[in-house]
DONU-904964 format. One record per atom (N, C-alpha, C, O): residue in one letter; atom name; x, y, z. Coordinates in Angstrom, 3 decimals. Layout:
BEGIN
> a/CA/X/Y/Z .
...
END
This chain:
BEGIN
> m/N/20.407/24.377/7.551 .
> m/CA/20.257/24.884/8.907 .
> m/C/19.063/24.197/9.553 .
> m/O/18.011/24.109/8.921 .
> p/N/19.177/23.702/10.794 .
> p/CA/18.054/23.024/11.427 .
> p/C/16.948/24.012/11.790 .
> p/O/17.201/25.188/12.052 .
> r/N/15.735/23.511/11.797 .
> r/CA/14.587/24.344/12.182 .
> r/C/14.602/24.547/13.687 .
> r/O/14.914/23.629/14.445 .
> l/N/14.267/25.739/14.105 .
> l/CA/14.287/26.067/15.520 .
> l/C/12.901/26.019/16.152 .
> l/O/12.760/26.260/17.351 .
> t/N/11.897/25.718/15.377 .
> t/CA/10.544/25.713/15.911 .
> t/C/10.027/24.298/16.051 .
> t/O/10.584/23.347/15.500 .
> e/N/8.945/24.186/16.805 .
> e/CA/8.251/22.917/16.918 .
> e/C/7.475/22.696/15.625 .
> e/O/7.472/23.565/14.754 .
> p/N/6.814/21.541/15.487 .
> p/CA/6.061/21.274/14.262 .
> p/C/5.025/22.359/13.979 .
> p/O/4.500/22.994/14.894 .
> e/N/4.749/22.553/12.704 .
> e/CA/3.823/23.599/12.271 .
> e/C/2.410/23.404/12.818 .
> e/O/1.612/24.340/12.789 .
> t/N/2.083/22.216/13.314 .
> t/CA/0.755/21.962/13.854 .
> t/C/0.590/22.538/15.257 .
> t/O/-0.509/22.509/15.809 .
> e/N/1.661/23.057/15.835 .
> e/CA/1.591/23.632/17.173 .
> e/C/0.628/24.813/17.194 .
> e/O/0.519/25.564/16.225 .
> s/N/-0.064/24.958/18.314 .
> s/CA/-0.987/26.080/18.507 .
> s/C/-0.460/26.978/19.609 .
> s/O/0.308/26.531/20.461 .
> p/N/-0.867/28.245/19.602 .
> p/CA/-0.446/29.145/20.677 .
> p/C/-0.929/28.644/22.033 .
> p/O/-2.005/28.057/22.146 .
> r/N/-0.127/28.884/23.047 .
> r/CA/-0.464/28.497/24.419 .
> r/C/-0.898/29.732/25.187 .
> r/O/-0.167/30.721/25.241 .
> g/N/-2.070/29.682/25.773 .
> g/CA/-2.564/30.791/26.578 .
> g/C/-3.651/31.570/25.876 .
> g/O/-4.221/31.128/24.878 .
> d/N/-3.925/32.746/26.426 .
> d/CA/-4.979/33.623/25.920 .
> d/C/-4.392/34.717/25.036 .
> d/O/-3.337/35.271/25.343 .
> l/N/-5.078/35.024/23.935 .
> l/CA/-4.664/36.150/23.098 .
> l/C/-4.860/37.420/23.917 .
> l/O/-5.977/37.739/24.326 .
> t/N/-3.764/38.142/24.154 .
> t/CA/-3.810/39.303/25.054 .
> t/C/-3.514/40.603/24.321 .
> t/O/-4.103/41.635/24.643 .
> v/N/-2.616/40.575/23.347 .
> v/CA/-2.275/41.764/22.553 .
> v/C/-2.182/41.345/21.095 .
> v/O/-1.655/40.284/20.760 .
> r/N/-2.711/42.209/20.241 .
> r/CA/-2.623/41.987/18.795 .
> r/C/-2.340/43.329/18.139 .
> r/O/-3.094/44.286/18.317 .
> t/N/-1.235/43.397/17.368 .
> t/CA/-0.849/44.662/16.753 .
> t/C/-0.107/44.390/15.451 .
> t/O/0.341/43.271/15.204 .
> i/N/0.018/45.414/14.627 .
> i/CA/0.695/45.258/13.334 .
> i/C/2.100/45.844/13.409 .
> i/O/2.313/46.894/14.014 .
> a/N/3.048/45.162/12.795 .
> a/CA/4.430/45.623/12.728 .
> a/C/4.552/46.656/11.613 .
> a/O/4.195/46.386/10.466 .
> m/N/5.052/47.828/11.954 .
> m/CA/5.127/48.957/11.024 .
> m/C/6.571/49.249/10.619 .
> m/O/7.500/48.837/11.315 .
> p/N/6.774/49.959/9.497 .
> p/CA/8.138/50.287/9.049 .
> p/C/8.973/51.025/10.107 .
> p/O/10.190/50.846/10.161 .
> s/N/8.345/51.837/10.931 .
> s/CA/9.094/52.576/11.959 .
> s/C/9.652/51.667/13.054 .
> s/O/10.448/52.115/13.879 .
> d/N/9.245/50.400/13.072 .
> d/CA/9.685/49.452/14.095 .
> d/C/10.846/48.567/13.627 .
> d/O/11.183/47.590/14.297 .
> t/N/11.465/48.900/12.475 .
> t/CA/12.490/48.024/11.893 .
> t/C/13.915/48.443/12.232 .
> t/O/14.191/49.582/12.610 .
> n/N/14.815/47.456/12.075 .
> n/CA/16.244/47.726/12.160 .
> n/C/16.777/47.958/10.736 .
> n/O/15.996/48.017/9.787 .
> a/N/18.078/48.086/10.591 .
> a/CA/18.672/48.382/9.282 .
> a/C/18.479/47.252/8.270 .
> a/O/18.581/47.483/7.065 .
> n/N/18.204/46.046/8.736 .
> n/CA/17.979/44.912/7.837 .
> n/C/16.533/44.786/7.380 .
> n/O/16.211/43.931/6.554 .
> g/N/15.664/45.633/7.913 .
> g/CA/14.257/45.565/7.544 .
> g/C/13.440/44.609/8.392 .
> g/O/12.249/44.418/8.149 .
> d/N/14.083/44.005/9.393 .
> d/CA/13.369/43.158/10.347 .
> d/C/12.879/44.023/11.502 .
> d/O/13.459/45.065/11.807 .
> i/N/11.817/43.579/12.128 .
> i/CA/11.306/44.302/13.293 .
> i/C/12.300/44.130/14.446 .
> i/O/12.794/43.029/14.688 .
> f/N/12.587/45.229/15.155 .
> f/CA/13.485/45.206/16.295 .
> f/C/13.018/44.185/17.326 .
> f/O/11.827/44.109/17.628 .
> g/N/13.942/43.406/17.863 .
> g/CA/13.617/42.490/18.952 .
> g/C/13.073/43.237/20.158 .
> g/O/12.214/42.721/20.873 .
> g/N/13.563/44.445/20.387 .
> g/CA/13.078/45.253/21.507 .
> g/C/11.617/45.627/21.367 .
> g/O/10.903/45.734/22.364 .
> w/N/11.161/45.829/20.128 .
> w/CA/9.745/46.130/19.896 .
> w/C/8.899/44.917/20.262 .
> w/O/7.860/45.050/20.908 .
> v/N/9.347/43.735/19.849 .
> v/CA/8.626/42.499/20.179 .
> v/C/8.618/42.307/21.694 .
> v/O/7.582/41.982/22.275 .
> l/N/9.773/42.507/22.333 .
> l/CA/9.865/42.400/23.784 .
> l/C/8.884/43.351/24.470 .
> l/O/8.236/42.976/25.448 .
> s/N/8.775/44.568/23.965 .
> s/CA/7.853/45.555/24.524 .
> s/C/6.395/45.090/24.425 .
> s/O/5.625/45.236/25.374 .
> q/N/6.027/44.531/23.274 .
> q/CA/4.658/44.028/23.101 .
> q/C/4.392/42.875/24.069 .
> q/O/3.299/42.764/24.625 .
> m/N/5.392/42.021/24.265 .
> m/CA/5.250/40.896/25.194 .
> m/C/5.126/41.401/26.638 .
> m/O/4.339/40.866/27.418 .
> d/N/5.897/42.421/26.986 .
> d/CA/5.834/42.991/28.331 .
> d/C/4.460/43.608/28.577 .
> d/O/3.897/43.459/29.662 .
> q/N/3.918/44.300/27.574 .
> q/CA/2.579/44.877/27.708 .
> q/C/1.541/43.787/27.928 .
> q/O/0.680/43.910/28.799 .
> a/N/1.623/42.717/27.138 .
> a/CA/0.672/41.612/27.278 .
> a/C/0.799/40.968/28.653 .
> a/O/-0.207/40.685/29.304 .
> g/N/2.031/40.738/29.096 .
> g/CA/2.241/40.173/30.425 .
> g/C/1.703/41.071/31.520 .
> g/O/1.150/40.594/32.511 .
> g/N/1.865/42.380/31.338 .
> g/CA/1.327/43.332/32.302 .
> g/C/-0.185/43.272/32.382 .
> g/O/-0.760/43.346/33.468 .
> i/N/-0.828/43.136/31.234 .
> i/CA/-2.294/43.022/31.211 .
> i/C/-2.731/41.761/31.961 .
> i/O/-3.622/41.813/32.809 .
> a/N/-2.096/40.632/31.642 .
> a/CA/-2.438/39.369/32.311 .
> a/C/-2.133/39.451/33.809 .
> a/O/-2.895/38.943/34.631 .
> g/N/-1.017/40.092/34.156 .
> g/CA/-0.636/40.223/35.558 .
> g/C/-1.602/41.073/36.351 .
> g/O/-1.963/40.719/37.474 .
> v/N/-2.026/42.191/35.785 .
> v/CA/-2.996/43.071/36.452 .
> v/C/-4.314/42.339/36.676 .
> v/O/-4.923/42.454/37.739 .
> e/N/-4.749/41.586/35.668 .
> e/CA/-5.993/40.828/35.812 .
> e/C/-5.879/39.811/36.938 .
> e/O/-6.793/39.677/37.752 .
> r/N/-4.744/39.081/36.988 .
> r/CA/-4.594/38.042/38.013 .
> r/C/-4.362/38.638/39.391 .
> r/O/-4.903/38.135/40.376 .
> a/N/-3.565/39.702/39.483 .
> a/CA/-3.228/40.308/40.775 .
> a/C/-4.296/41.279/41.264 .
> a/O/-4.262/41.723/42.411 .
> q/N/-5.233/41.601/40.396 .
> q/CA/-6.307/42.556/40.719 .
> q/C/-5.731/43.904/41.161 .
> q/O/-6.188/44.502/42.135 .
> g/N/-4.725/44.365/40.428 .
> g/CA/-4.111/45.651/40.732 .
> g/C/-2.762/45.771/40.031 .
> g/O/-2.413/44.964/39.169 .
> r/N/-2.014/46.802/40.425 .
> r/CA/-0.749/47.128/39.783 .
> r/C/0.265/46.001/39.887 .
> r/O/0.339/45.299/40.895 .
> v/N/1.050/45.843/38.818 .
> v/CA/2.181/44.919/38.805 .
> v/C/3.349/45.593/38.096 .
> v/O/3.169/46.524/37.310 .
> v/N/4.541/45.107/38.391 .
> v/CA/5.742/45.571/37.701 .
> v/C/6.530/44.359/37.227 .
> v/O/6.519/43.306/37.865 .
> t/N/7.208/44.522/36.109 .
> t/CA/8.072/43.473/35.579 .
> t/C/9.372/43.487/36.364 .
> t/O/9.991/44.540/36.524 .
> i/N/9.798/42.310/36.861 .
> i/CA/11.077/42.272/37.574 .
> i/C/12.100/41.393/36.877 .
> i/O/13.296/41.511/37.146 .
> a/N/11.650/40.501/35.975 .
> a/CA/12.615/39.628/35.291 .
> a/C/12.014/39.095/34.003 .
> a/O/10.801/38.922/33.878 .
> v/N/12.901/38.839/33.049 .
> v/CA/12.552/38.135/31.821 .
> v/C/13.518/36.965/31.744 .
> v/O/14.731/37.149/31.650 .
> d/N/12.961/35.759/31.785 .
> d/CA/13.790/34.550/31.791 .
> d/C/13.701/33.845/30.452 .
> d/O/12.634/33.791/29.841 .
> a/N/14.804/33.314/30.002 .
> a/CA/14.844/32.395/28.867 .
> a/C/14.113/32.907/27.634 .
> a/O/13.328/32.176/27.031 .
> m/N/14.363/34.147/27.258 .
> m/CA/13.740/34.690/26.051 .
> m/C/14.429/34.095/24.834 .
> m/O/15.654/34.124/24.721 .
> t/N/13.625/33.555/23.924 .
> t/CA/14.155/32.935/22.725 .
> t/C/13.508/33.561/21.496 .
> t/O/12.286/33.537/21.347 .
> f/N/14.335/34.123/20.615 .
> f/CA/13.847/34.638/19.344 .
> f/C/13.975/33.512/18.333 .
> f/O/15.077/33.028/18.075 .
> i/N/12.857/33.094/17.761 .
> i/CA/12.817/31.918/16.899 .
> i/C/12.859/32.308/15.425 .
> i/O/13.606/31.718/14.643 .
> r/N/12.066/33.290/15.052 .
> r/CA/11.974/33.743/13.662 .
> r/C/11.809/35.266/13.657 .
> r/O/11.306/35.840/14.623 .
> p/N/12.233/35.919/12.569 .
> p/CA/12.052/37.378/12.499 .
> p/C/10.595/37.757/12.257 .
> p/O/9.808/36.985/11.710 .
> v/N/10.272/38.958/12.677 .
> v/CA/8.976/39.573/12.378 .
> v/C/9.232/40.601/11.289 .
> v/O/10.208/41.348/11.358 .
> k/N/8.373/40.647/10.295 .
> k/CA/8.534/41.552/9.157 .
> k/C/7.451/42.630/9.165 .
> k/O/6.402/42.471/9.789 .
> v/N/7.721/43.707/8.471 .
> v/CA/6.735/44.780/8.313 .
> v/C/5.453/44.197/7.730 .
> v/O/5.489/43.423/6.774 .
> g/N/4.335/44.574/8.310 .
> g/CA/3.027/44.119/7.841 .
> g/C/2.522/42.879/8.546 .
> g/O/1.332/42.573/8.477 .
> d/N/3.409/42.153/9.229 .
> d/CA/2.955/40.999/10.002 .
> d/C/2.078/41.472/11.154 .
> d/O/2.307/42.543/11.715 .
> v/N/1.081/40.680/11.502 .
> v/CA/0.285/40.949/12.692 .
> v/C/0.893/40.129/13.822 .
> v/O/0.949/38.901/13.757 .
> l/N/1.348/40.828/14.861 .
> l/CA/1.932/40.159/16.013 .
> l/C/0.828/39.863/17.015 .
> l/O/0.132/40.771/17.470 .
> c/N/0.672/38.594/17.356 .
> c/CA/-0.322/38.144/18.321 .
> c/C/0.432/37.611/19.536 .
> c/O/1.263/36.712/19.407 .
> v/N/0.146/38.163/20.711 .
> v/CA/0.863/37.782/21.920 .
> v/C/-0.100/37.068/22.866 .
> v/O/-1.160/37.585/23.219 .
> y/N/0.305/35.868/23.261 .
> y/CA/-0.513/35.000/24.111 .
> y/C/0.140/34.892/25.484 .
> y/O/1.364/34.822/25.596 .
> t/N/-0.696/34.877/26.538 .
> t/CA/-0.185/34.806/27.902 .
> t/C/-0.863/33.684/28.679 .
> t/O/-2.026/33.348/28.456 .
> s/N/-0.084/33.122/29.599 .
> s/CA/-0.598/32.080/30.487 .
> s/C/0.102/32.217/31.834 .
> s/O/1.327/32.116/31.908 .
> v/N/-0.664/32.448/32.902 .
> v/CA/-0.070/32.545/34.232 .
> v/C/0.361/31.135/34.641 .
> v/O/-0.465/30.231/34.768 .
> e/N/1.661/30.966/34.843 .
> e/CA/2.229/29.655/35.132 .
> e/C/2.335/29.362/36.621 .
> e/O/2.109/28.232/37.054 .
> h/N/2.678/30.379/37.403 .
> h/CA/2.888/30.175/38.837 .
> h/C/2.578/31.468/39.571 .
> h/O/2.946/32.553/39.120 .
> v/N/1.899/31.346/40.705 .
> v/CA/1.612/32.502/41.554 .
> v/C/2.175/32.232/42.934 .
> v/O/1.849/31.230/43.569 .
> g/N/3.024/33.138/43.390 .
> g/CA/3.566/33.070/44.747 .
> g/C/2.818/34.043/45.635 .
> g/O/1.680/34.409/45.341 .
> r/N/3.449/34.463/46.720 .
> r/CA/2.776/35.393/47.637 .
> r/C/2.618/36.786/47.019 .
> r/O/1.540/37.377/47.080 .
> t/N/3.713/37.314/46.417 .
> t/CA/3.652/38.653/45.818 .
> t/C/4.038/38.661/44.341 .
> t/O/3.879/39.675/43.661 .
> s/N/4.544/37.534/43.844 .
> s/CA/5.017/37.506/42.457 .
> s/C/4.347/36.402/41.664 .
> s/O/3.736/35.492/42.224 .
> m/N/4.473/36.498/40.357 .
> m/CA/3.921/35.476/39.462 .
> m/C/4.794/35.362/38.236 .
> m/O/5.413/36.332/37.800 .
> k/N/4.835/34.152/37.681 .
> k/CA/5.533/33.891/36.424 .
> k/C/4.480/33.711/35.339 .
> k/O/3.518/32.960/35.500 .
> i/N/4.684/34.415/34.229 .
> i/CA/3.752/34.362/33.111 .
> i/C/4.492/33.899/31.867 .
> i/O/5.474/34.512/31.449 .
> h/N/4.006/32.804/31.278 .
> h/CA/4.543/32.299/30.016 .
> h/C/3.958/33.165/28.904 .
> h/O/2.746/33.372/28.843 .
> i/N/4.825/33.669/28.025 .
> i/CA/4.379/34.573/26.964 .
> i/C/4.940/34.092/25.635 .
> i/O/6.138/33.840/25.506 .
> e/N/4.057/33.967/24.649 .
> e/CA/4.436/33.588/23.297 .
> e/C/3.994/34.679/22.328 .
> e/O/2.890/35.214/22.434 .
> a/N/4.876/35.000/21.383 .
> a/CA/4.526/35.923/20.300 .
> a/C/4.469/35.127/19.006 .
> a/O/5.400/34.392/18.672 .
> w/N/3.386/35.278/18.294 .
> w/CA/3.174/34.613/17.012 .
> w/C/2.956/35.681/15.947 .
> w/O/2.328/36.708/16.207 .
> a/N/3.475/35.436/14.756 .
> a/CA/3.277/36.361/13.627 .
> a/C/2.307/35.730/12.642 .
> a/O/2.485/34.593/12.203 .
> r/N/1.285/36.492/12.308 .
> r/CA/0.421/36.114/11.178 .
> r/C/1.002/36.885/10.006 .
> r/O/0.916/38.111/9.944 .
> r/N/1.590/36.151/9.086 .
> r/CA/2.360/36.765/8.014 .
> r/C/1.494/37.626/7.102 .
> r/O/0.338/37.314/6.819 .
> f/N/2.100/38.715/6.658 .
> f/CA/1.427/39.720/5.831 .
> f/C/0.764/39.087/4.617 .
> f/O/1.388/38.342/3.862 .
> m/N/-0.500/39.399/4.450 .
> m/CA/-1.323/38.995/3.305 .
> m/C/-1.486/37.475/3.184 .
> m/O/-1.810/36.975/2.107 .
> t/N/-1.267/36.744/4.266 .
> t/CA/-1.513/35.305/4.263 .
> t/C/-2.171/34.935/5.581 .
> t/O/-2.305/35.768/6.478 .
> n/N/-2.573/33.700/5.689 .
> n/CA/-3.064/33.199/6.971 .
> n/C/-2.017/32.345/7.665 .
> n/O/-2.316/31.692/8.665 .
> h/N/-0.789/32.342/7.148 .
> h/CA/0.271/31.542/7.736 .
> h/C/0.679/32.146/9.078 .
> h/O/0.936/33.346/9.179 .
> r/N/0.735/31.299/10.102 .
> r/CA/1.065/31.761/11.448 .
> r/C/2.288/30.995/11.945 .
> r/O/2.373/29.777/11.795 .
> e/N/3.248/31.737/12.550 .
> e/CA/4.466/31.124/13.091 .
> e/C/4.763/31.696/14.465 .
> e/O/4.569/32.884/14.723 .
> k/N/5.245/30.810/15.350 .
> k/CA/5.729/31.305/16.635 .
> k/C/7.052/32.006/16.379 .
> k/O/7.933/31.450/15.723 .
> v/N/7.200/33.226/16.894 .
> v/CA/8.426/33.985/16.648 .
> v/C/9.259/34.208/17.902 .
> v/O/10.477/34.358/17.809 .
> t/N/8.632/34.231/19.065 .
> t/CA/9.355/34.490/20.308 .
> t/C/8.613/33.849/21.470 .
> t/O/7.383/33.786/21.480 .
> v/N/9.372/33.378/22.447 .
> v/CA/8.779/32.817/23.665 .
> v/C/9.649/33.213/24.852 .
> v/O/10.873/33.285/24.740 .
> a/N/8.999/33.473/26.000 .
> a/CA/9.742/33.850/27.206 .
> a/C/8.862/33.636/28.429 .
> a/O/7.649/33.447/28.330 .
> t/N/9.514/33.672/29.581 .
> t/CA/8.802/33.702/30.857 .
> t/C/9.140/35.017/31.539 .
> t/O/10.310/35.344/31.739 .
> f/N/8.112/35.760/31.891 .
> f/CA/8.268/37.044/32.577 .
> f/C/7.843/36.869/34.029 .
> f/O/6.904/36.127/34.318 .
> t/N/8.524/37.544/34.937 .
> t/CA/8.129/37.557/36.341 .
> t/C/7.645/38.953/36.689 .
> t/O/8.319/39.947/36.420 .
> f/N/6.462/39.010/37.295 .
> f/CA/5.849/40.260/37.724 .
> f/C/5.638/40.224/39.228 .
> f/O/5.416/39.157/39.802 .
> v/N/5.705/41.388/39.871 .
> v/CA/5.408/41.526/41.293 .
> v/C/4.226/42.468/41.430 .
> v/O/4.181/43.528/40.805 .
> a/N/3.268/42.065/42.261 .
> a/CA/2.131/42.930/42.583 .
> a/C/2.614/44.003/43.545 .
> a/O/3.337/43.706/44.496 .
> i/N/2.218/45.254/43.305 .
> i/CA/2.647/46.351/44.174 .
> i/C/1.439/47.163/44.634 .
> i/O/0.388/47.174/43.994 .
> d/N/1.625/47.843/45.769 .
> d/CA/0.575/48.718/46.285 .
> d/C/0.772/50.133/45.733 .
> d/O/1.634/50.360/44.884 .
> d/N/-0.022/51.068/46.212 .
> d/CA/0.047/52.450/45.702 .
> d/C/1.373/53.140/46.009 .
> d/O/1.716/54.138/45.376 .
> d/N/2.117/52.612/46.978 .
> d/CA/3.415/53.183/47.325 .
> d/C/4.570/52.456/46.636 .
> d/O/5.735/52.763/46.888 .
> g/N/4.251/51.496/45.771 .
> g/CA/5.268/50.775/45.032 .
> g/C/5.902/49.627/45.787 .
> g/O/6.915/49.085/45.347 .
> r/N/5.323/49.243/46.921 .
> r/CA/5.841/48.127/47.709 .
> r/C/5.119/46.835/47.337 .
> r/O/3.935/46.865/47.004 .
> p/N/5.819/45.698/47.388 .
> p/CA/5.167/44.417/47.088 .
> p/C/3.952/44.198/47.984 .
> p/O/3.956/44.554/49.162 .
> r/N/2.923/43.610/47.404 .
> r/CA/1.704/43.299/48.156 .
> r/C/1.271/41.881/47.811 .
> r/O/1.601/41.376/46.738 .
> p/N/0.537/41.238/48.708 .
> p/CA/0.081/39.869/48.427 .
> p/C/-0.873/39.834/47.231 .
> p/O/-1.677/40.743/47.023 .
> i/N/-0.758/38.769/46.466 .
> i/CA/-1.686/38.531/45.358 .
> i/C/-2.893/37.804/45.928 .
> i/O/-2.744/36.766/46.573 .
> p/N/-4.098/38.343/45.696 .
> p/CA/-5.288/37.682/46.254 .
> p/C/-5.524/36.309/45.610 .
> p/O/-5.045/36.040/44.509 .
> p/N/-6.263/35.455/46.307 .
> p/CA/-6.618/34.160/45.712 .
> p/C/-7.351/34.368/44.399 .
> p/O/-8.012/35.385/44.190 .
> k/N/-7.219/33.382/43.516 .
> k/CA/-7.873/33.452/42.204 .
> k/C/-9.386/33.460/42.382 .
> k/O/-9.949/32.668/43.138 .
> v/N/-10.030/34.383/41.659 .
> v/CA/-11.484/34.488/41.691 .
> v/C/-12.036/33.605/40.576 .
> v/O/-11.658/33.757/39.415 .
> t/N/-12.919/32.696/40.925 .
> t/CA/-13.544/31.847/39.900 .
> t/C/-14.949/32.346/39.644 .
> t/O/-15.676/32.712/40.568 .
> t/N/-15.317/32.354/38.380 .
> t/CA/-16.664/32.840/38.010 .
> t/C/-17.489/31.740/37.417 .
> t/O/-18.642/31.962/37.050 .
END
């Protein structure tokens, strides 16, 4: 079977935004972590990155091109990296990668990658402009 990942020398793209451990309660009948659990962790990480960039509330409106590359197992540490790829007037696209640090080893593998689209919203839930990026 051909390998679905890039070379092992690849590094995560973006900032480490969420880090959590995969637990037995997060598994399917095969003992692999549910893809929905991984998706949820990625959505949380994207939300954190989106709130920071938009300086306020954001909502997820789309998940594009989600690719599951390798399974996540119980005990793996899931590390989710985010990178804001594009900012429009009210929306932004965030590249999100999930990497697993395998249980009891330092071996790290990319397990999932996707692009999420978020919209900045006001207190009434209506789209609002994203302010210019603040540089420090």
